[in-house]
C-alpha positions in Angstrom: 22.8 -7.3 9.9 25.0 -7.9 13.0 23.5 -6.7 16.2 26.3 -4.2 16.9 25.8 -2.5 13.5 22.1 -2.4 14.0 22.6 -0.8 17.4 24.8 1.9 15.9 22.2 2.6 13.3 19.4 2.9 15.8 21.5 5.2 18.0 22.1 7.4 14.9 18.4 7.3 14.2 17.6 8.3 17.8 20.1 11.2 17.6 18.3 12.4 14.4 15.0 12.2 16.2 16.3 14.4 19.0 17.6 17.0 16.5 14.3 17.1 14.6 12.2 17.3 17.8 14.5 20.1 19.0 14.1 22.1 15.8 17.8 21.8 15.0 17.0 20.0 11.7 13.7 21.0 10.1 12.1 22.2 6.9 14.5 22.9 4.0 17.5 22.3 6.3 16.3 18.8 6.9 16.2 18.2 3.1 19.7 19.6 2.8 20.8 17.3 5.6 19.8 14.4 3.5 22.2 15.3 0.6 25.7 13.6 0.5 28.7 15.8 1.2 30.5 14.7 -2.0 27.9 16.2 -4.3 26.9 13.0 -6.1 23.2 12.2 -6.3 22.1 10.4 -3.2 20.5 7.0 -3.6 16.7 7.2 -3.4 14.5 4.8 -1.5 13.7 3.2 -4.8 17.4 2.8 -5.6 18.1 1.3 -2.2 15.2 -1.1 -2.5 16.2 -2.1 -6.0 19.5 -3.4 -4.6 17.5 -6.0 -2.7 15.3 -6.8 -5.7 12.4 -4.9 -4.2 10.4 -1.8 -5.1 9.6 1.2 -2.8 6.4 3.0 -3.7 3.9 5.6 -2.6 0.2 6.1 -3.1 -1.0 9.4 -4.6 -4.3 11.1 -5.5 -5.3 13.4 -8.2 -5.9 16.6 -6.2 -2.3 16.8 -4.9 -0.8 16.5 -8.4 -0.9 20.3 -8.8 1.6 20.6 -5.9 4.9 20.7 -7.7 7.1 20.4 -4.6 5.1 17.3 -3.7 5.3 15.8 -7.2 9.0 16.4 -7.4 9.6 14.1 -4.4 7.0 11.6 -5.6 8.8 11.3 -9.0 12.3 11.1 -7.4 12.1 8.8 -4.4 9.7 6.1 -5.6 9.5 3.5 -8.4 6.0 2.3 -7.8 2.8 4.4 -7.7 -0.7 3.4 -6.4 -3.7 5.6 -7.3 -5.4 6.2 -4.0 -8.9 6.7 -5.4 -8.9 7.2 -9.1 -9.4 3.5 -10.1 -12.1 2.7 -7.6 -15.6 1.8 -8.9 -17.3 5.2 -8.0 -14.6 6.9 -10.1 -14.4 4.6 -13.1 -18.1 3.5 -13.6 -20.2 6.3 -12.1 -23.2 5.2 -14.3 -23.8 1.7 -15.2 -21.9 0.9 -18.4 -20.5 4.4 -18.6 -16.8 4.5 -17.8 -14.6 7.4 -16.9 -10.8 6.9 -17.0 -9.8 10.5 -16.3 -8.5 10.2 -12.8 -6.8 6.8 -13.3 -5.2 7.8 -16.6 -3.7 11.0 -15.1 -1.8 9.0 -12.5 -0.8 6.2 -14.9 0.5 8.8 -17.4 2.4 10.6 -14.7 4.0 7.3 -13.6 4.9 6.3 -17.1 6.5 9.7 -17.8 8.6 9.2 -14.6 9.5 5.6 -15.5 7.5 4.3 -12.5 5.3 1.2 -12.4 1.7 1.2 -11.1 0.0 -1.0 -8.5 -3.6 -0.6 -9.6 -6.2 -0.3 -6.8 -8.9 -1.7 -6.6 -11.5 -3.6 -8.6 -13.9 -5.2 -6.0 -14.5 -3.4 -2.7 -17.5 -2.9 -0.5 -16.8 0.8 -0.1 -16.9 3.8 -2.5 -19.4 2.1 -4.8 -21.6 4.2 -7.1 -25.2 4.8 -6.0 -26.6 2.9 -9.0 -24.9 -0.3 -7.7 -25.8 0.0 -4.0 -29.4 1.2 -4.5 -30.7 -1.8 -6.4 -31.6 -5.3 -5.3 -29.7 -7.5 -7.8 -30.3 -11.1 -8.7 -27.2 -13.3 -8.7 -27.1 -13.4 -12.5 -27.5 -9.7 -12.8 -24.8 -8.8 -10.4 -22.4 -11.4 -11.8 -22.7 -9.8 -15.2 -22.2 -6.4 -13.7 -19.2 -7.4 -11.8 -17.6 -9.3 -14.7 -18.2 -6.3 -17.1 -16.7 -3.8 -14.6 -13.6 -5.9 -13.9 -12.9 -6.8 -17.5 -13.5 -3.4 -19.0 -11.2 -1.7 -16.4 -8.5 -4.3 -16.6 -8.5 -4.3 -20.4 -8.3 -0.5 -20.4 -5.1 -0.6 -18.3 -3.7 -3.8 -19.9 0.0 -3.5 -20.3 0.1 -0.3 -18.3 0.0 -1.6 -14.7 2.2 -4.0 -12.8 -0.4 -5.5 -10.5 -4.1 -5.2 -9.4 -5.7 -5.3 -5.9 -8.5 -7.4 -7.3 -10.6 -7.9 -4.2 -10.1 -5.6 -1.2 -11.1 -6.2 2.4 -13.1 -9.4 2.0 -13.0 -10.6 5.6 -14.1 -9.4 9.0 -11.7 -9.3 12.0 -12.8 -12.7 13.2 -12.1 -14.3 9.9 -15.6 -14.6 8.6 -16.5 -13.2 5.2 -17.5 -9.5 5.2 -21.2 -9.4 4.1 -20.8 -7.2 1.1 -23.3 -6.9 -1.7 -21.1 -9.3 -3.6 -20.9 -11.9 -0.9 -24.5 -11.7 0.0 -25.7 -12.0 -3.6 -23.0 -14.3 -5.1 -21.5 -16.2 -2.2 -17.8 -16.6 -1.5 -17.1 -17.7 -5.1 -17.2 -14.1 -6.3 -13.5 -13.9 -5.2 -12.3 -16.7 -7.5 -14.5 -15.4 -10.3 -13.0 -11.9 -9.9 -9.5 -13.3 -10.1 -10.3 -15.4 -13.2 -12.0 -12.5 -15.0 -9.1 -10.1 -14.3 -6.6 -12.7 -15.5 -8.5 -13.2 -18.7 -8.4 -9.4 -19.3 -4.7 -9.0 -18.6 -2.8 -12.3 -18.2 0.5 -10.5 -17.4 -0.7 -8.4 -14.5 0.0 -9.7 -10.9 -3.3 -10.3 -9.1 -3.6 -9.7 -5.3 -6.1 -9.9 -2.5 -5.5 -7.0 -0.1 -6.6 -6.2 3.4 -5.8 -4.4 6.7 -5.1 -6.0 10.1 -3.6 -9.1 8.5 0.0 -8.2 9.3 0.1 -10.5 12.3 -0.8 -14.2 12.5 -4.4 -14.3 13.7 -8.0 -15.1 12.8 -8.2 -12.6 9.9 -4.8 -13.6 8.3 -5.6 -17.2 8.9 -8.8 -16.8 6.8 -6.7 -15.4 4.0 -4.2 -18.2 4.3 -6.9 -20.8 4.1 -8.6 -19.0 1.2 -5.3 -18.6 -0.7 -4.4 -22.3 -0.2 -7.9 -23.2 -1.5 -7.6 -20.9 -4.5 -4.1 -22.2 -5.4 -5.4 -25.8 -5.2 -8.1 -24.9 -7.6 -5.6 -23.3 -10.0 -7.3 -19.9 -9.6 -4.9 -17.1 -10.8 -3.8 -15.6 -7.5 -0.3 -14.1 -7.4 0.0 -12.4 -4.1 -1.4 -11.1 -0.8 -1.3 -7.4 0.0 -0.9 -6.5 3.7 -2.0 -2.9 4.0 -0.1 -2.3 7.3 -2.1 0.7 8.5 -0.6 0.6 12.0 -1.1 2.7 15.2 1.4 3.1 17.9 -1.3 2.8 20.6 -2.3 -0.7 19.4 1.1 -2.4 19.3 3.4 -3.7 16.6 2.5 -7.0 14.7 5.5 -9.0 16.0 4.6 -12.0 13.9 4.8 -10.1 10.6 7.8 -11.9 9.2 6.4 -15.3 10.1 3.2 -14.3 8.4 4.9 -13.2 5.2 6.9 -16.4 5.2 3.9 -18.7 5.4 2.2 -17.0 2.4 5.4 -17.3 0.5 5.4 -21.1 1.2 2.1 -21.2 -0.7 4.0 -19.9 -3.8 2.6 -16.4 -3.4 4.2 -13.0 -3.4 3.5 -10.6 -0.6 3.7 -6.8 -0.4 3.2 -4.2 2.2 0.7 -2.1 0.3 -0.7 0.9 2.3 1.8 1.5 5.0 1.4 4.2 7.6 2.0 4.4 11.3 -0.3 6.8 13.1 -0.1 8.2 16.6 -2.2 10.1 19.1 -1.4 13.8 18.6 0.6 15.7 19.4 3.7 14.0 18.0 6.6 13.8 20.5 10.2 12.9 20.3 9.4 9.5 21.9 6.5 8.7 19.5 8.6 9.7 16.4 11.4 7.4 17.6 9.0 4.5 18.1 7.4 5.2 14.7 10.9 5.1 13.1 11.6 1.8 14.8 8.3 0.4 13.4 9.1 1.5 9.8 12.6 0.0 10.2 11.2 -3.3 11.5 8.6 -3.5 8.7 11.2 -2.9 6.1 13.6 -5.4 7.6 10.8 -8.0 7.7 10.1 -7.6 4.0 13.7 -7.8 3.2 14.0 -11.0 5.2 11.4 -12.8 3.1 12.4 -13.4 -0.5 8.9 -13.2 -1.9 8.0 -9.9 -0.2 8.4 -7.9 -3.3 8.0 -4.3 -2.1 6.6 -1.7 0.2 4.2 1.2 -0.6 3.5 4.0 1.9 -0.1 5.4 1.8 1.1 8.7 0.4 4.5 9.7 1.7 3.7 13.0 3.5 1.5 14.0 6.4 0.4 16.9 4.2 -1.9 14.5 2.2 -2.5 11.7 4.7 -6.0 10.2 5.0 -5.6 9.6 8.8 -6.7 12.9 10.4 -10.0 12.9 8.5 -10.8 9.3 9.5 -9.2 9.2 13.0 -9.7 12.5 14.7 -6.9 13.4 17.1 -4.5 11.0 15.3 -1.9 11.6 12.6 1.8 12.2 11.8 1.7 8.8 10.2 4.1 9.1 7.3 7.9 9.4 6.7 7.7 13.1 5.5 6.0 15.8 7.5 3.5 18.4 6.3 6.3 20.6 5.1 7.7 17.8 3.0 10.7 17.4 5.3 11.9 13.9 6.1 11.2 12.6 9.5 13.1 10.0 11.6 11.0 7.3 10.0 12.5 8.2 6.6 16.0 7.8 7.9 15.0 4.5 9.6 13.8 3.2 6.2 17.0 4.2 4.6 19.0 2.5 7.3 17.1 -0.8 6.9 17.5 -0.7 3.1 21.2 0.2 3.4 
């Protein structure tokens, strides 16, 4: 995009920020402001992303599916859905060998009814594990059998119904060393390759990802993923992509090497995706913070568009009403492109500008 055009777009975004902050454009009026004057249906974020060969998605979770105003926007603006919790181990195998697909199926069925695809999340993670798994001391043979059975049973259940899987989630520490999970301590680093192979056996058509936070910039943690990905590719392990969660915070600075990082993974023959995007801030939200947040959403979107194998973007739910941030980071929030009243924020308009 020429610099003059980008400047005009950013000035327009800044004006929108002022109007929202001043209360000139809020609530239902803000939604009406997003409608085109000629009366034709306005292109959604998914429509705009599709023009670039990308998807634009949102996470969701089962409790909010009773909110019809929320689900209307969820079904309209996005073409990819990620279950926030319903496919995690505690939900799908609450007792050893006893599987419960209720939560995951509800979201998959909703997505299919709305002609949306599903990024399935997640098969192997150190968190939100059932008590029966964490309370026992496992031998390597025992845990390998448990892990294989869990992965293959779940992947087979959703075979043909999901686009991709986050197979292993958050496997590294910030310094690039392996996180000492029950899987790593018992099975060693080879559990990652095994998990990918088992998932591929169960659904050869699903795209298989490794997924983590704080790997947006080039640094020790993303370097560890780069080295692992290169090793797995050399060993012909079925790895299709790297998911960069992109849980950002204004107070910690923007990952300015994001585009370079995406590009180096693509050179390994891998897809990339921004998988859990939100941009939190110290509350209260101000005009300046909302404008900075909008710039960050715009910049992330532009970085993905600049790298051919960055296949899409998912926000970690689309509205502050259902954001996970306030519960985990007290005093922080306002992280998403829609506010708690489901009205679009400057960040929403910035994403549209980048996609347009």
